[in-house]
C-alpha positions as CSV (number, residue, x, y, z in Angstrom):
1,M,105.6,-12.0,32.9
2,S,103.5,-14.8,33.8
3,K,101.4,-16.9,31.1
4,K,98.2,-15.7,33.0
5,T,99.1,-12.1,32.6
6,L,99.8,-12.7,28.8
7,W,96.7,-14.2,28.1
8,T,94.8,-11.3,29.9
9,L,96.6,-8.7,28.0
10,A,95.9,-10.8,24.7
11,I,92.2,-10.9,25.4
12,V,92.1,-7.2,26.2
13,L,94.0,-6.3,23.1
14,A,91.3,-8.5,21.0
15,A,88.6,-6.8,22.6
16,L,90.0,-3.3,21.8
17,S,90.5,-4.4,18.2
18,A,87.0,-5.6,18.0
19,A,85.7,-2.3,19.5
20,V,87.7,-0.2,17.0
21,W,86.5,-2.2,14.1
22,W,82.9,-2.1,15.2
23,N,83.0,1.7,15.7
24,G,84.6,2.1,12.4
25,R,81.8,0.1,10.7
26,R,79.1,2.1,12.5
27,A,80.7,5.3,11.6
28,A,80.4,4.1,7.8
29,A,76.8,2.7,8.3
30,P,73.6,4.5,7.5
31,A,74.0,7.6,9.5
32,A,77.1,8.6,7.7
33,A,76.2,11.1,5.2
34,A,72.9,12.8,4.2
35,A,71.4,13.1,0.9
36,G,69.5,16.1,2.1
37,G,66.5,17.6,0.4
38,R,63.5,16.0,-0.9
39,L,63.7,12.2,-1.7
40,M,62.8,12.7,-5.5
41,P,63.6,16.3,-6.2
42,G,63.3,16.2,-10.0
43,V,59.9,14.7,-9.8
44,D,56.6,17.1,-9.8
45,L,54.3,14.6,-8.0
46,A,51.4,16.7,-9.1
47,T,51.7,15.5,-12.5
48,V,51.8,11.9,-11.5
49,R,49.2,10.1,-14.2
50,A,49.8,6.5,-13.4
51,V,51.4,4.4,-10.3
52,T,52.4,0.7,-10.6
53,L,53.3,-1.1,-7.3
54,E,54.8,-4.5,-7.9
55,T,56.4,-7.3,-5.9
56,A,57.2,-10.9,-6.8
57,G,53.9,-12.3,-6.0
58,A,51.4,-9.1,-6.7
59,T,51.2,-6.1,-9.1
60,T,48.7,-3.3,-8.9
61,R,48.3,-0.5,-11.5
62,L,46.5,2.7,-10.8
63,A,45.7,5.0,-13.7
64,Q,43.3,7.6,-14.7
65,V,40.5,6.3,-17.1
66,D,38.2,8.9,-18.3
67,G,39.2,11.2,-15.5
68,V,38.8,8.5,-12.9
69,W,41.6,6.9,-11.1
70,C,40.9,3.1,-11.5
71,V,42.6,-0.3,-10.5
72,A,43.6,-2.1,-13.7
73,E,43.6,-5.5,-11.9
74,K,39.9,-4.9,-10.6
75,D,38.4,-4.4,-14.2
76,D,39.2,-0.6,-13.9
77,F,37.0,-0.3,-10.8
78,P,37.6,3.1,-9.2
79,A,40.4,3.3,-6.8
80,D,40.6,4.6,-3.2
81,V,41.7,8.1,-4.2
82,R,42.1,8.8,-0.2
83,R,44.7,6.0,-0.2
84,L,46.4,7.2,-3.2
85,R,46.6,10.8,-2.1
86,D,48.0,9.7,1.2
87,L,50.8,7.7,-0.7
88,I,51.7,10.6,-2.9
89,Q,51.8,13.0,-0.2
90,A,53.9,10.8,2.1
91,L,56.4,10.6,-0.9
92,D,56.3,14.3,-1.4
93,E,56.9,15.0,2.3
94,T,60.0,12.6,2.6
95,E,63.1,14.4,2.9
96,N,66.6,14.2,4.6
97,A,67.2,10.6,3.7
98,Q,70.6,9.2,4.7
99,V,73.1,7.7,2.2
100,A,73.4,3.9,3.5
101,D,75.5,2.7,0.5
102,E,77.0,4.7,-2.5
103,S,77.6,1.5,-4.3
104,A,75.3,-1.2,-5.6
105,D,77.4,-4.1,-4.5
106,R,75.3,-5.3,-1.4
107,L,71.9,-4.7,-2.6
108,A,70.6,-8.1,-1.2
109,E,71.6,-6.9,2.2
110,Y,69.2,-4.1,2.0
111,G,66.4,-6.0,0.4
112,L,67.0,-4.3,-2.9
113,A,68.3,-7.0,-5.2
114,A,66.1,-7.3,-8.4
115,D,65.6,-11.1,-8.1
116,G,65.1,-13.7,-5.4
117,T,63.7,-13.7,-2.0
118,N,65.1,-10.2,-1.2
119,A,63.2,-8.6,-4.3
120,P,61.9,-5.2,-3.2
121,L,58.7,-3.5,-3.7
122,R,59.0,-1.4,-6.7
123,L,56.9,1.7,-7.1
124,A,57.0,3.3,-10.5
125,L,55.5,6.8,-10.8
126,E,54.7,8.0,-14.4
127,H,54.7,11.7,-14.4
128,A,55.2,14.7,-16.8
129,A,59.0,14.4,-17.0
130,G,59.0,10.6,-17.6
131,T,59.1,7.5,-15.0
132,T,60.8,7.3,-11.8
133,T,60.9,4.1,-9.9
134,L,61.3,4.0,-6.0
135,S,62.5,0.5,-4.7
136,L,61.6,-0.2,-1.1
137,G,63.8,-2.8,0.6
138,H,64.0,-4.0,4.3
139,A,63.0,-2.0,7.2
140,R,65.9,-1.3,9.3
141,A,65.2,-2.3,12.9
142,P,67.2,-0.5,15.7
143,R,70.2,-2.1,17.0
144,Q,70.2,-3.5,20.8
145,T,72.0,-0.6,21.9
146,E,69.8,1.7,20.1
147,A,66.4,0.2,21.3
148,Y,65.9,3.2,23.7
149,W,68.3,6.0,22.9
150,G,69.3,5.5,19.3
151,P,67.9,6.6,15.8
152,P,64.4,5.3,15.0
153,A,63.9,2.3,12.8
154,G,63.6,3.2,8.9
155,R,63.5,1.6,5.5
156,Y,66.0,1.3,2.9
157,V,65.1,2.8,-0.5
158,R,66.8,3.4,-3.8
159,V,65.5,5.7,-6.4
160,D,66.2,4.6,-10.0
161,A,69.8,3.5,-10.1
162,G,70.8,5.9,-7.3
163,P,72.7,5.0,-3.9
164,V,71.0,3.1,-1.3
165,L,69.1,5.4,1.1
166,L,67.5,5.0,4.4
167,L,64.4,6.8,5.3
168,K,63.6,7.9,8.9
169,D,60.1,6.5,8.3
170,D,58.5,3.8,6.3
171,V,56.3,4.7,3.4
172,P,52.6,4.4,4.4
173,G,50.1,2.6,2.1
174,A,52.8,1.1,-0.2
175,D,51.0,-2.1,-0.9
176,A,50.9,-4.3,-4.2
177,D,47.8,-6.2,-3.4
178,P,45.0,-5.0,-5.7
179,A,42.5,-5.8,-2.9
180,Q,43.8,-2.9,-0.9
181,W,43.3,-0.3,-3.5
182,W,39.6,-0.6,-4.9
183,D,37.2,1.9,-3.3
184,R,34.9,0.2,-1.0
185,A,32.6,3.2,-0.4
186,L,29.7,2.8,-2.9
187,L,27.6,5.8,-1.8
188,E,28.2,8.7,0.5
189,I,24.7,10.6,0.7
190,D,23.9,12.7,3.7
191,A,20.5,12.1,5.3
192,A,19.7,15.7,4.7
193,D,19.8,15.5,0.9
194,V,17.4,12.6,0.6
195,R,13.7,13.9,-0.1
196,K,12.0,10.6,-0.4
197,V,12.5,6.9,0.3
198,E,10.2,3.9,-0.8
199,V,11.1,0.4,0.7
200,A,9.5,-2.7,-0.8
201,G,9.8,-6.2,0.2
202,A,8.1,-9.1,2.0
203,G,4.5,-8.1,0.6
204,E,4.5,-4.5,1.8
205,T,5.6,-1.1,0.7
206,V,6.4,1.9,2.8
207,A,7.1,5.3,1.4
208,L,8.2,8.5,3.4
209,E,8.9,11.9,2.1
210,R,10.6,14.7,3.9
211,G,8.4,17.7,4.0
212,E,9.0,21.4,4.8
213,G,10.7,22.0,8.2
214,G,12.2,18.3,7.9
215,A,9.0,16.7,9.3
216,F,8.5,13.2,7.8
217,A,5.1,12.4,6.0
218,L,4.2,8.8,5.8
219,A,2.2,7.8,2.6
220,G,-1.1,5.9,3.7
221,A,-0.8,6.9,7.3
222,A,-3.9,5.5,9.0
223,E,-5.9,7.7,11.9
224,G,-4.0,7.3,15.1
225,E,-0.6,6.8,13.1
226,E,2.2,9.0,13.1
227,T,5.9,8.8,11.9
228,D,8.8,7.9,14.3
229,A,11.1,10.7,13.5
230,A,14.2,9.0,14.8
231,A,13.5,5.7,12.7
232,A,12.7,7.8,9.6
233,E,16.1,9.6,10.0
234,R,18.0,6.5,10.2
235,L,16.3,5.0,7.0
236,F,17.1,8.4,5.0
237,G,20.8,8.1,6.4
238,A,21.1,4.6,5.2
239,L,23.2,5.9,2.2
240,R,25.4,8.1,4.1
241,N,28.2,5.1,4.5
242,L,27.1,2.4,2.3
243,R,30.3,0.4,1.6
244,A,31.1,-3.1,0.2
245,D,33.3,-5.7,1.3
246,E,33.6,-7.6,-2.0
247,I,32.9,-7.1,-5.7
248,W,30.8,-10.1,-7.0
249,S,31.4,-11.8,-10.2
250,A,28.5,-12.3,-12.6
251,E,28.4,-16.0,-11.6
252,E,28.0,-15.2,-8.0
253,A,25.4,-12.5,-8.7
254,E,23.4,-14.9,-10.7
255,G,20.1,-15.8,-8.9
256,A,21.0,-13.6,-6.1
257,F,18.2,-11.2,-6.7
258,A,15.5,-13.4,-7.6
259,E,13.4,-12.3,-4.5
260,A,15.2,-9.1,-3.7
261,A,13.8,-6.4,-1.6
262,T,14.2,-2.8,-3.0
263,Y,15.3,0.5,-1.5
264,A,14.7,3.8,-3.7
265,A,15.9,7.2,-2.7
266,E,15.5,10.5,-4.4
267,T,17.8,13.4,-4.0
268,E,17.6,16.9,-5.4
269,G,19.1,15.8,-8.7
270,A,19.3,11.9,-8.6
271,T,17.6,8.6,-8.1
272,Y,19.2,5.5,-6.5
273,R,17.4,2.3,-6.6
274,I,19.1,-0.6,-4.6
275,E,18.2,-4.2,-4.9
276,I,19.0,-6.2,-1.7
277,G,19.3,-10.1,-2.0
278,A,19.2,-12.6,0.8
279,A,21.6,-13.0,3.6
280,Q,24.6,-15.2,2.9
281,A,24.9,-17.5,5.9
282,D,28.5,-18.6,4.9
283,R,29.7,-14.9,4.8
284,G,28.5,-13.6,8.1
285,N,25.0,-12.9,6.8
286,A,26.2,-10.3,4.5
287,R,23.9,-9.4,1.6
288,P,24.4,-8.8,-2.2
289,V,23.3,-5.6,-3.3
290,R,22.9,-4.1,-7.0
291,I,22.5,-0.3,-7.4
292,A,21.0,1.5,-10.4
293,A,21.8,5.5,-10.3
294,T,20.2,8.0,-12.7
295,G,20.4,11.7,-12.9
296,A,23.3,13.9,-11.6
297,V,25.5,11.1,-10.4
298,P,29.2,11.7,-9.9
299,A,31.4,9.9,-12.8
300,A,33.3,8.1,-10.4
301,T,30.1,6.7,-8.8
302,A,28.5,5.9,-12.2
303,K,31.6,4.0,-13.3
304,K,31.7,2.3,-9.8
305,L,28.0,0.9,-9.9
306,A,27.5,0.2,-13.5
307,G,26.4,-3.5,-14.0
308,R,28.2,-4.6,-10.8
309,A,27.0,-6.4,-7.6
310,F,28.4,-6.2,-4.2
311,L,28.5,-7.9,-1.0
312,V,27.6,-5.5,1.8
313,P,28.0,-6.1,5.8
314,S,24.7,-7.3,7.2
315,Y,24.2,-4.1,9.7
316,L,24.4,-1.9,6.7
317,A,22.1,-3.9,4.5
318,E,19.6,-4.4,7.2
319,A,19.3,-0.6,7.4
320,L,17.7,-0.6,4.0
321,V,14.9,-3.1,4.5
322,V,12.9,-1.9,7.5
323,K,9.4,-2.9,7.8
324,R,6.5,-0.3,8.2
325,D,5.9,-1.1,11.9
326,A,9.4,0.1,12.6
327,L,8.5,3.6,11.2
328,V,5.1,4.4,12.6
329,R,4.0,5.0,16.1
330,K,0.3,4.7,17.2
331,T,-1.0,7.3,19.1
332,D,-3.3,6.8,22.2
333,P,-6.8,8.0,21.8
334,A,-7.8,10.7,24.0
335,P,-9.7,9.7,27.1
336,A,-13.4,10.1,26.7
337,V,-14.9,12.9,29.0
338,E,-17.7,11.7,31.3
339,E,-20.5,14.2,31.5
340,E,-21.6,15.0,34.9
341,A,-25.1,14.2,35.9
342,P,-27.5,17.4,36.3
343,L,-28.2,18.4,39.8
344,P,-32.0,18.0,40.7
345,E,-34.0,21.3,40.4
346,P,-34.8,22.8,43.8
347,P,-38.5,22.9,44.5
348,P,-40.3,26.1,43.7
349,V,-40.6,28.8,46.4
350,P,-44.5,29.2,47.4
351,D,-45.9,32.6,47.1
352,A,-46.3,34.1,50.5
353,A,-49.9,35.6,49.7
354,A,-51.1,32.0,48.3
355,V,-49.7,30.4,51.6
356,A,-51.5,32.9,53.8
357,E,-54.7,32.3,51.9
358,A,-54.3,28.2,52.1
359,D,-53.6,28.6,55.8
360,Q,-56.9,30.6,56.4
361,E,-58.9,28.1,54.3
362,E,-57.5,25.3,56.4
363,A,-58.0,27.1,59.7
364,P,-61.0,25.5,61.8
365,P,-64.1,27.5,62.4
366,P,-64.0,29.3,65.9
367,Q,-66.2,27.7,68.6
């Protein structure tokens, strides 16, 4: 047998050995066994009373304060409960995770080592039965041969000190940055619930009231002025989606409301008074606002607004400070109707007998 043939056989044998090793490694990889069932079968997520998300560089603790979910790192500012609800729901619906590694010998490989650059995002859930910690490691990218036909990318996780699991999908909303968790929605009041609005600023005050049938009445309307219904509806709807980009510190808010405009709205059971400061050119012309609420105000809203100032996007702030001219529409006076000149009276018709008598008197005597 020639040397060339021997080399060829050796190469083929090495290739076959490598293929056998690789297939064996794949057989023992994440798809090998299934944990089955829910990710955390012993946890009643309906009883969760606090959630802590932590990485090497950030921590967020969400807990109920006086019945309101709050962010501890934001001075107990109310949390975005929609985001929290979505996170809890995603955890509750996660099931059929596959066992990637029964041991804890290679945690760093999966991004689940407790220390170092591969430290996971830890999600601690405090519930009725105790505390359960879910560690979220690396996302699993599909292998080159799986790019189009293989299993989808997932994420490695570990529940407490259990085996390394592979989730089919990532866990949405899992983020330890406190800036992602405070509720930016300041007020969500539908226009139909607002009965009266008064805007003051720049030396003028304009007040509008919604009357019976939904018609708007402008206080002090002059003769020939009527309310622009579309503009009034926009003004009454300015609280429908009032949100903030930032929570201002007391130092930032100091002096911001020295010459503020005001927007006051009355609903069936509450009153909201908003101070609107000057536009901040270095922040995209966003404007600081401060809101005082009285009456039947939801507890989460009252806790959110109390003593705080916020930076609101310019387009939302400008909707609160409209001018009077934008709310009224002058009606054109009715054109004057010219009176037609009277027709001349016809001459009187002479009496026939009088005409005959006159003719006889004017007739010449007979010759």
